[in-house]
N, C-alpha and C positions, 0 to 999 in steps of 0.2 A: 262588245254583247251581252244579252241579260241573258236571266237563267230564265227555263223551261218555270211557267206557272199564269196567276191567273193578276190582272195588271188594270188599274182603275185610270184614264187619266183624265182632267178636272183644268176644266178653263177657265184661272180665275186672271180675272182684269183686275189692273192696280188705276183707280181713281184717284186723286186725289190724296193721295197717300192709303188708303186702306183696299184693301183685296179685296174685291167680288168675286164670289163665287159664279158661275153661270147657272141660273137657272134649272138648265134640262140636264146637267149632274154631270155624274159623271160614266164614260164611255169605258161599258168596261170591254176585254180583250185578254186573250189566251196567248202565251205564246210554246209547241212544241216544235221543239228540235229534234226530238223521238218519239219513240211512239208509249202511247198510254194505255197500258191496263185499264180498263173498266170498271173489270168484275172485283167484287172484293171477297176479301179467301174463297179466292178459285182453286187454293190447295190445299185447301182446312188444315192449312201451321201453326192455329190459333189454337188446336185442340179441338177449337166451340164448332157447331153451327153458323152458327150466328153471322152474317143478317142472312143466306138462307134459311126459306120458308118450309117448314116439314109439310107431309102429308097423308095419313094415311103408311107412315113407317112402322115396320111391327121387328124388331128385335135388329133395324139398319141403324146405324151412327156413323160417327165422325171415330177410327181408330188408326192410334200409333202404331207405328215401325208397320203397314200395308202401304205403303206409299213407293209413289217412286224415288229411290234410292233409300228405302228404307222409315221414311217418314210416314206424316199423318195422310191421310186417303179419305173416300165415306166408302163403306163397304152395307151393297142391300143382300141382305143373307137369303132373302125369298121364300115362301111359305105361300100355303094353299092361298085363294085369291086372291096373291099380292098384286095391289095394287099401287104403291110406294111411288113416292115423288118427292124432290125440293125445288125452290123453284130462285130466280133470284130477278128484283127489274134494279135495272142499269139507270142510274146516274145525269144522263144523257144532256143536262142542260148544262155552259159553259164550254163547251166540245164544239159548237156550231159545228155539227157531223151532215156531209149535207154532199151534193152532187163531185164526184172528184174524190172525192174521200175513200181508202178503201178500210175495213174492217178482216181484222185478224179473225178464224172461231175455230176451235179445235177443246176439244180434251186426251187425257192418256189414261190407256182403260187395261184392264184387265177381266175374267168371265171363266170361271170353272169350268163350264155346263153348255154343253153340245145345246140344249135347244134354248137359250140364253135370248132372255126379250128385252133389254134397256135402248134406252133413243138420248142420246141428247140435240135438244131442240132451241134453236136459237130465234128468237121474232122479230124481226125490227119491222116500225113503223113509223112514217113516212110520209109525208105531203108531199105527191111523186109527180113527176117532170109529162110520164108517159102514160098515166091513165091507174096502174099498179100500187095501191094501197100499201103493202104491204108485204118482205119475205122472209118467209119460217124455212129455212134448212134444217134439215133433221138429218146428224149419224148414228147410225143404227150400228147400235155393238157387234159383235162378231166373236163367237165362239177362240178365246187367241189366251190361254197361260198367264202367257210371261207379258208383262206390258206395253201398249199399244197406243203408238196416236194416231189421231186419227182431226185434221183439217180440213179447211176449206178460205178462202175469200169471197166478201161480199161485197158489192160495189152499190152503195143506196143512189136509189133514182129520186131523192132528192133527197131537204130538209129533212135530218132524223126524227124523230118525235119521241118514240120510247123503244129501249130495248129489254126484254125478257129470255134467259132462260132456265130451261127447263130439265131436268136429269126422270124419266121415269124407266121404271123394271115391273115388270109383269110376270117373270117366270117362278114356278108353284120351289124349283129346288135350285141350290147353285150361289155362287156368288160374285155380283156383279162391283165391282172395287171403282170408282171415276176418283180421277187422278188433276191436278192443275187442267181445269176449267179455265179458260180465255177466250175475250171478247179485247181484241188487240186493237185502238185507233193508229193506222202506221199512218207514223212522223215521215216529213219528205224525205225525197230520198239526196 
């Protein structure tokens, strides 16, 4: 058995005592016996926002001891005219995500305001088989003082070209804490 990873298969011909590599180059392929997490730092446990891209943050930050199990999480604090977001583009190269694959999308959050306006959005763009070029999944947070997990499955309608995850917050007051954001390519059963 081989381990999970990316491999290259190169054809080499032995002619008259010397090896000649095929001119069309190596065949690259991935082997995945299990699930693959496609997001980087979705749990914020690096204590930094990288590689997430921030927009209009006002005292919103990665914070220690507020995440699931007391680890790090990202905390939006709210404010007048709040329109903060963080986003991450997922590198889908080499995964060959297509029809028949399953993506799991989800996050864990808590929100201490009854008027919370927080969302986690996944946009999946693909070459469609049925004419629809993308799926946009929006999971909207509800007031919840304990951590709550929201998730859904996505079945692409063609080869996936791009995935982007955006977390948005528009509440004037009240904290919106997000943790364990996932986009997983589920492995074979």
